[in-house]
N, C-alpha and C positions, 0 to 999 in steps of 0.2 A: 504494500500500500504506500502510495506516495502522497505527499502533502498537497500536490497540485490537484489530486483527485477530489479533495474536499473543498477547494476554493472555486467558487463560481460567482460571477457578478450578474445579479438579476435584480429586478425591482424589489423582491423580498429582502435581498441582502442590503439594499439601500434603506428600506424601512427598519430593519434590525439595527443598522448602524445609526440611524437617527434616534431610535429608542435608546440605544446604548449611550449615545452622546447626551441625551436628556438625563438619563440615570446618572451618568458620570458627573454632569454639571450639578445636579441636585446633591450628590455625594460631596463634591468639593465645597459647595456653598454651606452645607450642613457642618462639615468638619471645620471649615475656615471661620465660621461665625460662632459656633457653639462650643466646640471642643478645643480648638487651638488657643484661644485666650487663656483658658484655665491652665493648660499645659505650659504655656509660655510663662505665666506668673509663677508656677511651681518651679520651673527651670531657673528663673531669675533668683528666686529665693534660695535654691540649692547652690547657685553659683557663689553666694555669699558664704555658705558653709563649706564649700569645696567638695561637695558630693554630687555635682552635676554630671550628667552623662552626655548623650548625643544631643546636639542642638535640635530643638523641635522644628526649626525652619527647614532643615534637611529632610525631615520626615514629611512635612507638609508639601515640599516640592515633589517628592516621590509620589505622594497621593494625588497631587494635581496632574502629574504626568500620566499616571495610570488611569485617572478618571476622564481626562480631557483628550488624551491621545491614544493610549493603548486600548482602552475599552471600545471606542468607536471603530478603530481599525480592525480589531479582532471581530467585532460584530459585522463589519462590512465583508471581511474575508470569509468568515465561517457561518454567517447568518443563514444562508440558504441550506447548508448541510444540517445545522442544529435546529432551526425553527421553520424550515420551508413548508412542511406539511401543515404545521399548526397555523401559520399565518394564512396560507391558502384556504384552510378550512374556515377561518374567521371571515375572510373576504367573501367566499362563496356561500 
């Protein structure tokens, strides 16, 4: 089995990519507005005591990349294979 067998560009894959982009955007907004400020405050407090770990900005950049780039691209490439029959059943 080759990877090219699973990749097909159809209107269904475009719909799945759009849905993945919307889900990724909601995820990024949710994390950026609700979770990140609390994590950042905790990190700043721990910097004073010297027990801080990884900078939360690095983690938020990884989350933004996967939510805004990786998720829609994977939805576009593999949407037909994963959700093709389901989306066609909803449309028809």
